[in-house]
C-alpha positions in Angstrom: 27.5 -19.1 -21.8 26.6 -15.6 -22.8 26.2 -13.8 -26.1 29.4 -11.8 -25.4 31.3 -15.1 -25.1 30.2 -16.3 -28.5 30.8 -12.8 -30.1 34.3 -12.8 -28.7 35.0 -16.3 -30.1 33.7 -15.3 -33.5 35.5 -11.9 -33.4 32.2 -10.0 -33.9 30.7 -7.2 -31.9 28.1 -8.3 -29.4 25.4 -6.0 -30.9 25.8 -7.8 -34.3 25.4 -11.2 -32.6 22.3 -10.0 -30.8 20.8 -8.5 -34.0 21.4 -11.7 -35.9 19.8 -13.9 -33.1 16.7 -11.7 -32.8 16.5 -10.8 -36.4 17.6 -13.3 -39.0 17.3 -16.3 -36.7 14.0 -15.2 -35.1 14.7 -15.9 -31.5 13.5 -13.7 -28.7 17.0 -13.6 -27.2 20.3 -15.5 -26.8 19.0 -17.6 -23.9 15.9 -18.7 -25.8 18.2 -19.7 -28.8 20.5 -21.8 -26.6 17.6 -23.4 -24.8 15.9 -24.4 -28.1 19.1 -26.2 -29.2 19.5 -27.8 -25.8 15.9 -28.9 -25.9 16.4 -30.5 -29.4 19.3 -32.5 -28.0 17.3 -33.5 -24.9 14.4 -34.7 -27.0 16.7 -36.7 -29.1 18.2 -38.4 -26.0 14.8 -38.9 -24.4 13.5 -40.7 -27.5 16.6 -42.9 -27.8 15.8 -46.4 -26.3 19.5 -46.9 -25.7 19.4 -44.1 -23.2 16.3 -45.3 -21.3 18.5 -46.0 -18.2 19.5 -42.3 -17.8 17.5 -40.2 -15.4 15.9 -37.1 -16.9 18.0 -34.9 -14.6 21.2 -36.4 -16.2 19.9 -35.7 -19.7 19.0 -32.2 -18.8 22.4 -31.4 -17.3 24.2 -33.1 -20.1 22.3 -30.9 -22.6 23.4 -27.7 -20.8 20.5 -26.9 -18.5 21.6 -25.8 -15.0 18.9 -27.6 -13.1 15.8 -29.7 -13.5 13.3 -26.8 -12.8 14.2 -24.6 -15.8 14.5 -27.7 -18.0 11.0 -28.9 -17.1 9.4 -25.4 -17.5 11.1 -24.8 -20.9 10.3 -28.4 -22.1 6.6 -28.0 -21.2 6.3 -24.5 -22.7 7.9 -25.6 -26.0 6.3 -29.0 -26.4 3.1 -28.9 -24.4 4.1 -32.1 -22.5 6.5 -32.9 -19.7 9.8 -34.6 -20.2 8.5 -37.6 -18.2 5.7 -38.3 -20.8 7.8 -37.5 -23.9 9.3 -40.9 -24.4 5.9 -42.6 -24.1 4.2 -40.5 -26.8 3.8 -42.7 -29.8 3.3 -39.8 -32.2 6.8 -38.4 -31.7 9.9 -39.4 -33.7 13.4 -38.1 -33.9 15.1 -38.0 -37.3 18.9 -38.9 -37.6 19.4 -35.1 -37.9 18.3 -34.8 -34.2 15.1 -32.8 -35.2 12.1 -34.2 -33.4 8.5 -33.8 -34.3 5.2 -35.5 -35.1 5.4 -38.8 -36.8 4.3 -38.7 -40.4 1.2 -40.7 -41.2 1.6 -43.4 -44.0 
């Protein structure tokens, strides 16, 4: 998927899409934006006990990453931990919205 594909589907010029992505949405570029959304979905799946049987590679591919290397690098860069350790971290939770983050202290 490319920014031009999305722009075409929305009927907007590519430069406007890029400006929106880097300006209003605050991403470095289109690839970072898509990877952030892919990562949120991967984190949701990794935290789901019902999906424990799935290999990390399957989850990465299902979320749109092309291979395990870029997935692992982006995951570590964004979260500070590896996908392998993510499900075992007790301080992480995923809300029904799919947004994952630190568990609130009660």
